[in-house]
N, CA, C and O atoms as a GROMACS GRO file, in nm:
protein
  360
    1MET      N    1  -8.841   0.509   8.052
    1MET     CA    2  -8.882   0.634   7.987
    1MET      C    3  -8.826   0.640   7.846
    1MET      O    4  -8.707   0.616   7.824
    2SER      N    5  -8.911   0.669   7.750
    2SER     CA    6  -8.867   0.673   7.612
    2SER      C    7  -8.810   0.810   7.576
    2SER      O    8  -8.849   0.913   7.631
    3ARG      N    9  -8.718   0.808   7.483
    3ARG     CA   10  -8.653   0.928   7.434
    3ARG      C   11  -8.738   0.989   7.324
    3ARG      O   12  -8.791   0.917   7.240
    4LYS      N   13  -8.753   1.120   7.325
    4LYS     CA   14  -8.833   1.191   7.224
    4LYS      C   15  -8.741   1.266   7.128
    4LYS      O   16  -8.636   1.317   7.167
    5VAL      N   17  -8.782   1.270   7.002
    5VAL     CA   18  -8.710   1.348   6.900
    5VAL      C   19  -8.813   1.427   6.819
    5VAL      O   20  -8.930   1.390   6.811
    6ASN      N   21  -8.767   1.534   6.760
    6ASN     CA   22  -8.849   1.606   6.662
    6ASN      C   23  -8.820   1.539   6.529
    6ASN      O   24  -8.718   1.567   6.465
    7CYS      N   25  -8.909   1.452   6.487
    7CYS     CA   26  -8.887   1.367   6.370
    7CYS      C   27  -8.893   1.448   6.240
    7CYS      O   28  -8.989   1.520   6.215
    8VAL      N   29  -8.787   1.433   6.159
    8VAL     CA   30  -8.781   1.505   6.032
    8VAL      C   31  -8.882   1.452   5.931
    8VAL      O   32  -8.925   1.526   5.842
    9LEU      N   33  -8.920   1.327   5.943
    9LEU     CA   34  -9.016   1.269   5.848
    9LEU      C   35  -9.160   1.298   5.889
    9LEU      O   36  -9.242   1.336   5.805
   10LEU      N   37  -9.191   1.279   6.016
   10LEU     CA   38  -9.328   1.298   6.064
   10LEU      C   39  -9.362   1.444   6.092
   10LEU      O   40  -9.479   1.481   6.102
   11LYS      N   41  -9.259   1.526   6.103
   11LYS     CA   42  -9.276   1.670   6.131
   11LYS      C   43  -9.346   1.695   6.266
   11LYS      O   44  -9.426   1.787   6.280
   12ARG      N   45  -9.312   1.610   6.364
   12ARG     CA   46  -9.367   1.627   6.498
   12ARG      C   47  -9.280   1.552   6.597
   12ARG      O   48  -9.194   1.472   6.558
   13GLU      N   49  -9.302   1.578   6.724
   13GLU     CA   50  -9.228   1.506   6.827
   13GLU      C   51  -9.282   1.364   6.837
   13GLU      O   52  -9.403   1.341   6.834
   14ALA      N   53  -9.190   1.268   6.847
   14ALA     CA   54  -9.229   1.127   6.854
   14ALA      C   55  -9.120   1.050   6.928
   14ALA      O   56  -9.011   1.101   6.954
   15GLU      N   57  -9.153   0.926   6.961
   15GLU     CA   58  -9.057   0.841   7.032
   15GLU      C   59  -8.935   0.814   6.944
   15GLU      O   60  -8.948   0.777   6.827
   16GLY      N   61  -8.817   0.835   7.002
   16GLY     CA   62  -8.693   0.816   6.928
   16GLY      C   63  -8.645   0.672   6.932
   16GLY      O   64  -8.696   0.589   7.007
   17LEU      N   65  -8.546   0.645   6.850
   17LEU     CA   66  -8.486   0.512   6.845
   17LEU      C   67  -8.408   0.487   6.974
   17LEU      O   68  -8.362   0.581   7.039
   18SER      N   69  -8.393   0.362   7.010
   18SER     CA   70  -8.319   0.328   7.132
   18SER      C   71  -8.174   0.293   7.103
   18SER      O   72  -8.097   0.264   7.194
   19TYR      N   73  -8.135   0.296   6.976
   19TYR     CA   74  -7.997   0.264   6.936
   19TYR      C   75  -7.966   0.338   6.806
   19TYR      O   76  -8.056   0.379   6.733
   20VAL      N   77  -7.838   0.354   6.777
   20VAL     CA   78  -7.795   0.415   6.651
   20VAL      C   79  -7.809   0.306   6.544
   20VAL      O   80  -7.740   0.204   6.552
   21PRO      N   81  -7.897   0.326   6.444
   21PRO     CA   82  -7.931   0.218   6.352
   21PRO      C   83  -7.833   0.196   6.236
   21PRO      O   84  -7.845   0.098   6.163
   22TYR      N   85  -7.739   0.286   6.220
   22TYR     CA   86  -7.647   0.277   6.108
   22TYR      C   87  -7.515   0.338   6.153
   22TYR      O   88  -7.516   0.433   6.231
   23PRO      N   89  -7.402   0.286   6.108
   23PRO     CA   90  -7.274   0.339   6.155
   23PRO      C   91  -7.244   0.480   6.104
   23PRO      O   92  -7.298   0.525   6.003
   24GLY      N   93  -7.157   0.548   6.175
   24GLY     CA   94  -7.103   0.675   6.130
   24GLY      C   95  -7.194   0.794   6.155
   24GLY      O   96  -7.289   0.790   6.233
   25GLU      N   97  -7.159   0.901   6.085
   25GLU     CA   98  -7.229   1.029   6.099
   25GLU      C   99  -7.376   1.019   6.058
   25GLU      O  100  -7.462   1.078   6.124
   26LEU      N  101  -7.405   0.946   5.951
   26LEU     CA  102  -7.544   0.930   5.907
   26LEU      C  103  -7.626   0.860   6.014
   26LEU      O  104  -7.739   0.901   6.043
   27GLY      N  105  -7.572   0.756   6.073
   27GLY     CA  106  -7.642   0.683   6.179
   27GLY      C  107  -7.671   0.771   6.298
   27GLY      O  108  -7.779   0.762   6.357
   28GLN      N  109  -7.575   0.855   6.336
   28GLN     CA  110  -7.595   0.946   6.449
   28GLN      C  111  -7.702   1.049   6.416
   28GLN      O  112  -7.783   1.084   6.502
   29ARG      N  113  -7.703   1.098   6.294
   29ARG     CA  114  -7.806   1.195   6.253
   29ARG      C  115  -7.944   1.130   6.256
   29ARG      O  116  -8.040   1.192   6.302
   30ILE      N  117  -7.954   1.007   6.209
   30ILE     CA  118  -8.082   0.935   6.213
   30ILE      C  119  -8.125   0.916   6.357
   30ILE      O  120  -8.242   0.938   6.390
   31TYR      N  121  -8.034   0.876   6.444
   31TYR     CA  122  -8.065   0.857   6.586
   31TYR      C  123  -8.119   0.986   6.648
   31TYR      O  124  -8.212   0.983   6.728
   32ASN      N  125  -8.060   1.099   6.611
   32ASN     CA  126  -8.098   1.228   6.669
   32ASN      C  127  -8.226   1.287   6.610
   32ASN      O  128  -8.295   1.364   6.677
   33GLU      N  129  -8.261   1.253   6.485
   33GLU     CA  130  -8.367   1.324   6.415
   33GLU      C  131  -8.481   1.236   6.360
   33GLU      O  132  -8.575   1.289   6.302
   34VAL      N  133  -8.473   1.105   6.379
   34VAL     CA  134  -8.572   1.015   6.320
   34VAL      C  135  -8.640   0.935   6.431
   34VAL      O  136  -8.574   0.883   6.522
   35SER      N  137  -8.771   0.924   6.424
   35SER     CA  138  -8.848   0.850   6.524
   35SER      C  139  -8.852   0.700   6.492
   35SER      O  140  -8.817   0.658   6.382
   36LYS      N  141  -8.896   0.622   6.590
   36LYS     CA  142  -8.914   0.478   6.568
   36LYS      C  143  -9.014   0.453   6.456
   36LYS      O  144  -8.992   0.366   6.371
   37GLU      N  145  -9.122   0.528   6.455
   37GLU     CA  146  -9.224   0.510   6.351
   37GLU      C  147  -9.167   0.538   6.213
   37GLU      O  148  -9.192   0.462   6.119
   38ALA      N  149  -9.090   0.646   6.200
   38ALA     CA  150  -9.030   0.680   6.070
   38ALA      C  151  -8.928   0.574   6.029
   38ALA      O  152  -8.918   0.541   5.911
   39TRP      N  153  -8.851   0.522   6.125
   39TRP     CA  154  -8.754   0.418   6.094
   39TRP      C  155  -8.825   0.293   6.042
   39TRP      O  156  -8.779   0.229   5.948
   40THR      N  157  -8.937   0.258   6.104
   40THR     CA  158  -9.016   0.143   6.060
   40THR      C  159  -9.064   0.164   5.917
   40THR      O  160  -9.063   0.071   5.836
   41ARG      N  161  -9.105   0.286   5.885
   41ARG     CA  162  -9.147   0.317   5.747
   41ARG      C  163  -9.032   0.297   5.650
   41ARG      O  164  -9.049   0.243   5.540
   42TRP      N  165  -8.911   0.341   5.691
   42TRP     CA  166  -8.795   0.324   5.605
   42TRP      C  167  -8.766   0.175   5.584
   42TRP      O  168  -8.742   0.134   5.470
   43VAL      N  169  -8.769   0.095   5.688
   43VAL     CA  170  -8.740  -0.048   5.675
   43VAL      C  171  -8.837  -0.112   5.576
   43VAL      O  172  -8.797  -0.195   5.494
   44GLN      N  173  -8.963  -0.075   5.582
   44GLN     CA  174  -9.062  -0.128   5.488
   44GLN      C  175  -9.031  -0.082   5.345
   44GLN      O  176  -9.040  -0.160   5.251
   45HIS      N  177  -8.994   0.045   5.330
   45HIS     CA  178  -8.961   0.100   5.198
   45HIS      C  179  -8.834   0.032   5.144
   45HIS      O  180  -8.827  -0.003   5.026
   46GLN      N  181  -8.736   0.015   5.230
   46GLN     CA  182  -8.611  -0.050   5.191
   46GLN      C  183  -8.636  -0.194   5.145
   46GLN      O  184  -8.579  -0.238   5.045
   47THR      N  185  -8.722  -0.265   5.216
   47THR     CA  186  -8.756  -0.402   5.178
   47THR      C  187  -8.820  -0.405   5.040
   47THR      O  188  -8.789  -0.492   4.958
   48MET      N  189  -8.908  -0.310   5.014
   48MET     CA  190  -8.971  -0.301   4.882
   48MET      C  191  -8.866  -0.273   4.774
   48MET      O  192  -8.870  -0.333   4.667
   49LEU      N  193  -8.771  -0.182   4.802
   49LEU     CA  194  -8.665  -0.153   4.705
   49LEU      C  195  -8.580  -0.277   4.677
   49LEU      O  196  -8.550  -0.307   4.562
   50ILE      N  197  -8.543  -0.348   4.782
   50ILE     CA  198  -8.463  -0.469   4.766
   50ILE      C  199  -8.537  -0.571   4.681
   50ILE      O  200  -8.478  -0.631   4.591
   51ASN      N  201  -8.664  -0.590   4.709
   51ASN     CA  202  -8.743  -0.688   4.633
   51ASN      C  203  -8.766  -0.646   4.489
   51ASN      O  204  -8.745  -0.725   4.397
   52GLU      N  205  -8.807  -0.522   4.468
   52GLU     CA  206  -8.842  -0.476   4.334
   52GLU      C  207  -8.720  -0.467   4.242
   52GLU      O  208  -8.727  -0.500   4.124
   53TYR      N  209  -8.607  -0.422   4.298
   53TYR     CA  210  -8.485  -0.409   4.216
   53TYR      C  211  -8.398  -0.535   4.225
   53TYR      O  212  -8.290  -0.541   4.165
   54ARG      N  213  -8.445  -0.634   4.301
   54ARG     CA  214  -8.371  -0.760   4.318
   54ARG      C  215  -8.227  -0.734   4.363
   54ARG      O  216  -8.131  -0.785   4.305
   55LEU      N  217  -8.215  -0.652   4.469
   55LEU     CA  218  -8.084  -0.615   4.521
   55LEU      C  219  -8.032  -0.721   4.617
   55LEU      O  220  -8.109  -0.790   4.684
   56SER      N  221  -7.903  -0.733   4.622
   56SER     CA  222  -7.837  -0.817   4.721
   56SER      C  223  -7.762  -0.723   4.815
   56SER      O  224  -7.662  -0.663   4.776
   57PRO      N  225  -7.809  -0.710   4.940
   57PRO     CA  226  -7.747  -0.614   5.032
   57PRO      C  227  -7.600  -0.640   5.062
   57PRO      O  228  -7.534  -0.555   5.121
   58ILE      N  229  -7.546  -0.756   5.022
   58ILE     CA  230  -7.404  -0.780   5.044
   58ILE      C  231  -7.317  -0.718   4.934
   58ILE      O  232  -7.195  -0.707   4.950
   59GLU      N  233  -7.379  -0.678   4.824
   59GLU     CA  234  -7.305  -0.616   4.714
   59GLU      C  235  -7.282  -0.468   4.744
   59GLU      O  236  -7.377  -0.397   4.778
   60PRO      N  237  -7.159  -0.421   4.732
   60PRO     CA  238  -7.128  -0.280   4.760
   60PRO      C  239  -7.214  -0.181   4.681
   60PRO      O  240  -7.256  -0.079   4.735
   61LYS      N  241  -7.240  -0.210   4.554
   61LYS     CA  242  -7.321  -0.120   4.472
   61LYS      C  243  -7.463  -0.109   4.526
   61LYS      O  244  -7.521  -0.001   4.528
   62ALA      N  245  -7.520  -0.221   4.569
   62ALA     CA  246  -7.656  -0.222   4.625
   62ALA      C  247  -7.659  -0.148   4.758
   62ALA      O  248  -7.753  -0.073   4.785
   63ARG      N  249  -7.558  -0.168   4.842
   63ARG     CA  250  -7.552  -0.097   4.971
   63ARG      C  251  -7.542   0.053   4.950
   63ARG      O  252  -7.609   0.131   5.018
   64LYS      N  253  -7.460   0.094   4.854
   64LYS     CA  254  -7.446   0.237   4.825
   64LYS      C  255  -7.580   0.295   4.779
   64LYS      O  256  -7.620   0.403   4.823
   65PHE      N  257  -7.650   0.223   4.691
   65PHE     CA  258  -7.781   0.266   4.644
   65PHE      C  259  -7.878   0.281   4.762
   65PHE      O  260  -7.949   0.381   4.772
   66LEU      N  261  -7.880   0.183   4.852
   66LEU     CA  262  -7.973   0.188   4.966
   66LEU      C  263  -7.939   0.301   5.062
   66LEU      O  264  -8.030   0.363   5.117
   67VAL      N  265  -7.812   0.330   5.083
   67VAL     CA  266  -7.773   0.442   5.169
   67VAL      C  267  -7.817   0.573   5.105
   67VAL      O  268  -7.868   0.661   5.175
   68THR      N  269  -7.799   0.587   4.975
   68THR     CA  270  -7.843   0.708   4.905
   68THR      C  271  -7.994   0.725   4.917
   68THR      O  272  -8.043   0.835   4.943
   69GLU      N  273  -8.067   0.615   4.899
   69GLU     CA  274  -8.213   0.621   4.911
   69GLU      C  275  -8.255   0.653   5.054
   69GLU      O  276  -8.353   0.725   5.075
   70MET      N  277  -8.184   0.600   5.152
   70MET     CA  278  -8.215   0.629   5.293
   70MET      C  279  -8.195   0.778   5.323
   70MET      O  280  -8.278   0.840   5.389
   71GLU      N  281  -8.086   0.835   5.273
   71GLU     CA  282  -8.063   0.979   5.292
   71GLU      C  283  -8.174   1.061   5.227
   71GLU      O  284  -8.221   1.158   5.285
   72LYS      N  285  -8.215   1.023   5.106
   72LYS     CA  286  -8.323   1.094   5.038
   72LYS      C  287  -8.456   1.076   5.114
   72LYS      O  288  -8.534   1.170   5.126
   73PHE      N  289  -8.480   0.957   5.164
   73PHE     CA  290  -8.604   0.926   5.235
   73PHE      C  291  -8.622   1.016   5.357
   73PHE      O  292  -8.730   1.070   5.380
   74PHE      N  293  -8.515   1.033   5.434
   74PHE     CA  294  -8.525   1.112   5.557
   74PHE      C  295  -8.491   1.260   5.539
   74PHE      O  296  -8.558   1.345   5.596
   75PHE      N  297  -8.389   1.290   5.462
   75PHE     CA  298  -8.335   1.426   5.462
   75PHE      C  299  -8.338   1.496   5.326
   75PHE      O  300  -8.293   1.610   5.315
   76GLY      N  301  -8.390   1.430   5.225
   76GLY     CA  302  -8.393   1.489   5.091
   76GLY      C  303  -8.534   1.498   5.038
   76GLY      O  304  -8.629   1.525   5.112
   77GLU      N  305  -8.546   1.476   4.909
   77GLU     CA  306  -8.675   1.490   4.843
   77GLU      C  307  -8.762   1.366   4.856
   77GLU      O  308  -8.874   1.364   4.806
   78GLY      N  309  -8.712   1.264   4.924
   78GLY     CA  310  -8.789   1.141   4.943
   78GLY      C  311  -8.744   1.035   4.844
   78GLY      O  312  -8.701   1.067   4.733
   79SER      N  313  -8.754   0.912   4.884
   79SER     CA  314  -8.718   0.799   4.799
   79SER      C  315  -8.843   0.752   4.727
   79SER      O  316  -8.946   0.726   4.790
   80GLN      N  317  -8.834   0.742   4.596
   80GLN     CA  318  -8.950   0.705   4.516
   80GLN      C  319  -8.962   0.554   4.501
   80GLN      O  320  -8.863   0.482   4.503
   81LYS      N  321  -9.084   0.508   4.485
   81LYS     CA  322  -9.108   0.368   4.454
   81LYS      C  323  -9.076   0.347   4.307
   81LYS      O  324  -9.090   0.439   4.227
   82PRO      N  325  -9.032   0.227   4.270
   82PRO     CA  326  -9.009   0.199   4.128
   82PRO      C  327  -9.138   0.222   4.048
   82PRO      O  328  -9.247   0.196   4.098
   83GLY      N  329  -9.124   0.270   3.927
   83GLY     CA  330  -9.240   0.301   3.843
   83GLY      C  331  -9.333   0.184   3.821
   83GLY      O  332  -9.454   0.203   3.810
   84GLU      N  333  -9.278   0.064   3.816
   84GLU     CA  334  -9.360  -0.055   3.790
   84GLU      C  335  -9.412  -0.119   3.918
   84GLU      O  336  -9.477  -0.223   3.912
   85PHE      N  337  -9.386  -0.058   4.033
   85PHE     CA  338  -9.429  -0.116   4.161
   85PHE      C  339  -9.581  -0.119   4.173
   85PHE      O  340  -9.649  -0.020   4.148
   86VAL      N  341  -9.633  -0.236   4.210
   86VAL     CA  342  -9.775  -0.253   4.235
   86VAL      C  343  -9.788  -0.306   4.378
   86VAL      O  344  -9.742  -0.416   4.408
   87PRO      N  345  -9.852  -0.228   4.468
   87PRO     CA  346  -9.864  -0.275   4.606
   87PRO      C  347  -9.946  -0.404   4.613
   87PRO      O  348 -10.040  -0.423   4.536
   88PRO      N  349  -9.910  -0.492   4.706
   88PRO     CA  350  -9.987  -0.617   4.719
   88PRO      C  351 -10.131  -0.588   4.759
   88PRO      O  352 -10.156  -0.497   4.838
   89SER      N  353 -10.223  -0.665   4.704
   89SER     CA  354 -10.363  -0.647   4.742
   89SER      C  355 -10.390  -0.721   4.872
   89SER      O  356 -10.329  -0.824   4.900
   90GLU      N  357 -10.482  -0.668   4.948
   90GLU     CA  358 -10.513  -0.727   5.079
   90GLU      C  359 -10.626  -0.825   5.071
   90GLU      O  360 -10.665  -0.884   5.172
   0.00000   0.00000   0.00000
């Protein structure tokens, strides 16, 4: 049986995550309020940020930036795509 959450991103009830995806208080909040679908959207957005800004996730400054963007993505005004971002054509 899957766990349901009222997803803050989708604004509806949806299947919840099966694990806490990030350590600490932020991770617990995401577990409680973010759906699997919304988490997948974040992972895709995060990958785009890493690629476009050429971030190295092992660098503390890059990790801090990604955590800030994750908080904005789920609980703030939203994380924006870089101005020069061009989505890949299909």
